[in-house]
N, C-alpha and C positions, 0 to 999 in steps of 0.2 A: 504494499500499500504506500501511497505517497502523501506528502503534506497537503496536496490539493484535495485528496480523498478525505483527509481528516478535517480540513477546513469546511468542506461541503457538509460533512456529517454534523459538525458543531453548529454551523449556521442553520441547517434544516431543523435540527432538534430545538435550537433556541427559538426559531420562528414558530414552531409548533406549540411552544409554551407562551410566547409573547402574544401572538394574534388573538387567541381566545381571551386572555386577560385584558388586552387593550380594548377589544370590542365589547367586552362585558362592562368595562369601566366607562366607556363613552360610545356615542353613535358614529364617531368619526375617528379614524386613526391613519397615520402615514408611515410608510417604510421607504427610506431613501437608500439606494445602493450606489455608492460612489466608486469610481474607477471600474465601472461594470464591464468594460471591454478588456480588462487585464488578462483574463483567462478565456477570451473568446466568447464571453457571456455565459459560460456554463454555470457559474454560481448564481447569476441573476435568474437564469432559467429555473434552477433548483428552487430559488426563493418563490418565484411565481407558482411553481408546482405546489408548494405548500399551501398557498392561499387558494388555489383552484380546488384542492381537495377539501377545503373547508367551506364549500359553497353554502351550506345551510347556515353557517355562522355569519358569513358575509351578507347574505340576503337580508335586506332591511337595514343594513349599516352602510357606511361609506369607508371603504379601505382603498387608499391610494398608494400605489407603488411607483416611485420615481427612480429611473435608472439613468445615470450620468456617466459618460466616458468620453475619452478623446475622440473616438470614432465608433459610433453605434449604428452606422449605416447598414451593416449586415446583421448585427445582433437585434436591431429593432424589429426586423421582420419576424423574429421568433418570440419577441416579447409583446404579445397581444393578449388581452384578457380573454380567457376562454369563457364558456357558458357557465359562469359561477355566480350568476345573479348580477343584477344591474349595479350593485354596490361596489364591485371591484373594477378599478380602472388602472391602467398602466400608462405612464408618460415616459418617453425617452428623450434625452437631450445629448447632443454631441458637442464636446468641448471640455474645457478645463473643469475638473470637479471643484477646485477651490474657487473659481470664478462663478460657476453656475449654481452650486448647491444652495447658497443663501437666497439667491433670487428664486430658485425653484421652490424652496420651502415657503417663501412669502406668497408666491403665486398660488400655491396649493392651500393656503390658509392653515398651515401646519402648527401655528402657534397655539399653545394652550390646549392641545389635544395629544393623545398618546403618540409618541414619535420614536422610532428606532432608526438609527443610522448604521449602515455597514459599509465600512471603507477599507477595501483590500488594497493597500498602498505598498505592499511588500516589494513590488517591482517598479514602483513609480519613481520617476526622477524628481517629482514634486510632491513631497509628503503633505498630509493635511495641515493646512495653515491654522493658526489660532482662531482666525475669524470663521473658518469653516466649522471648527468644533463649537465655537460660541453660538453659531446659528442653530446647531442641533439642540442646544440647551434650551431653546424656546419651547420645546414640547412640554406637555404636562400629563403624565411624567415623561421625561426624556431619557433615552438610553443610547449608547453608542458602542459598537463593536468594531475595533480597529485591528488591522493586521499590518505590521511594519517589518522591515528588514531588521533583524536583531541588532546588527551593528550600526543601525541608523539611530538607535536610542541608547547611547552609552550610559546615561543616567536615568534609569527607570524610575526611581523614587522622585526625581525632579520632574519627569514627565507626568507622573500621576499627580503630583502637586499642581502642575499646570492645569490638568483636567479638573481638579477640584476648584481651582480659581475660575475656570471657565463655566462652572455651574453644575459639575457632577461630583457631589460630595463623596461618593464611594467609587473607588477604582481599583481594579486588580489586574495583574498581568501574569502571563505564562508564556514560556518559550516553547515553540513547537520545533522539535529537532528530528530531521530525517536521518536515515541510516548513513553512517559514516560522515555526518556533517558536524563540524565544530560549532558553527553558528547557524541557527535556523531562522524562524520567523517569530516575531513577538506578537502575541494576541493580547489586546487590552480591552477590558470591558469596564465601562463607566456608567453609573446610574445614580439615582437619588433614593432608590428603594432597597432596603435591606433584603426584602423577600426576593427581589429580582436578582440581586447578587448571590443569594443562596441558591436560587434556581439555576443560575449559570454555573455555579460550582458543581452542582449535582450533574448537570449535563456534561461538564468537562470530564468527569470520572466515569460517567455511565456509558459513553460511546463504546462501540465494539473495539476490542483490542486490535490495534493495527501493527502488523509485523514490521519492524524496522522503524517505527515512529514512536518517539517518546517525548515526555515533557521535561522541562527544566525550570526550577524556581529561580527567577532573576535575582532574588535576594540571597540565594545560597552561595557563599563564597567558595565552596568546594565544587560547585557546578555539577552536582550529582544528577545523573539522568534517571528519570523515574518512568517505569512502565505504566502504560494506561491500564488502570484496574479499578474495580470498585473498592478494593482495599489497597490503596497505594502504599509503597514503602514509606515508613514514617521517619527515616533517617534525617532528611533535610529539615522537616518540621521540628524534630527533637532538638537539633542543633540551634534552630532559629529561636525556639521558645526558651531554651537555656540561656542563650545570649541576651534575649530580651529581659529575662528575669535578673540576670547579672547586672543589667543596666538600670533597671527600675527597682530592684530589690525584692518587691512583692507585687502580686496582682491577683485579683479575684478570678475564679474560673470563667466567669462571664467575660471579663476583660481579655483573657487569654483566647477564648473562643472567638471573640470579635477581632482580636489581632490576627489570628490565623486566617479568618475569613477575608480580611481586607488587605493584609500585608504579605500573604503567601499564596501559593497555588492551592492550598488545602482548604477543606471545609471546617466549619465549627466543630462538627462531630469528631473529626480527626484529632482536633486539639484535646478533646475530652479523653480520647483513648490514650494519647501520648502522655497526658498528665497522670492518668492512672498508672501507666507503666513507670513513669518517673518516681511516683510515690512508692510503688512496690519495690523499686530498687533503692529507695532511700536517697535518691539524687536531689529531691526537693522535699520540703515539709509543708504541712497544711495546718490551718487554724480555723475551726476547732479540729482537734486531732482525730476525732471519730465521728461517725455518722455518714449520711448520704453526701455524695460530692455535688452539692448544689452550687448554683451560680454565685452565691455570696461567700463561699469558702475561699479563704485567702491562701494563695500558694506562694511560698518563699524559696529563694535560691538556697541550696544546701550550704552548710558551713563545714 
């Protein structure tokens, strides 16, 4: 399997979660796909296929898909709304994603309605500009799924901070690494909803295992490769949590779960499992010493 296969699987699964939630929340929703010609339009076609399969959901609602790419003259012929109810519409625009996306969202009336942006800029010479990301933040709620060349973002923490400043309070990143590759592609998901972040993390680990494709936590100094699995190897998370506790001294279980969810590739539930293992090994201590490991239990670095 390739990175392209994994990206497609992640996008499709995320859209299958996002579309029902968005159209349940509001009668209108917008999905914008930037750099849609990067792979010959295959990802955009896969996205449209998700919406077409949810015809009952779309009927009576307004779901707009906007595809933007440098040259969509060929792709546009394949991106036409099928018989999925009058509420599904597709718009294609050829040109620079950075230049056209803000204008397209304004024309579509995407402000203050559920909005998801997917920007696959891994092979782009012009990565998403700050104004492009800020335009996506106009949705309510707004979410963005970005794919960038891993070496294009040397400071992942700084990039995530910029996303927060742009209007996306929660942002997480994962590196997708192909077989034999030292550097892969960086997938960044940013949102304002904790539930959406949790759903993305579940999708991340629930995809079918892809031979030769693994994840890497950008925050792991040892750059450990992690197999895609429902029960991912806890090594990088263990190191990260211990380092975090060494810096802060102590934290509640809830704080450690939130830290794992937002600052690592792992889920909140993975943090609970790691904390239990660390307690069993005597590596960390807890207060109170006995009882259920609830969210208010304080975990301290070992002495």
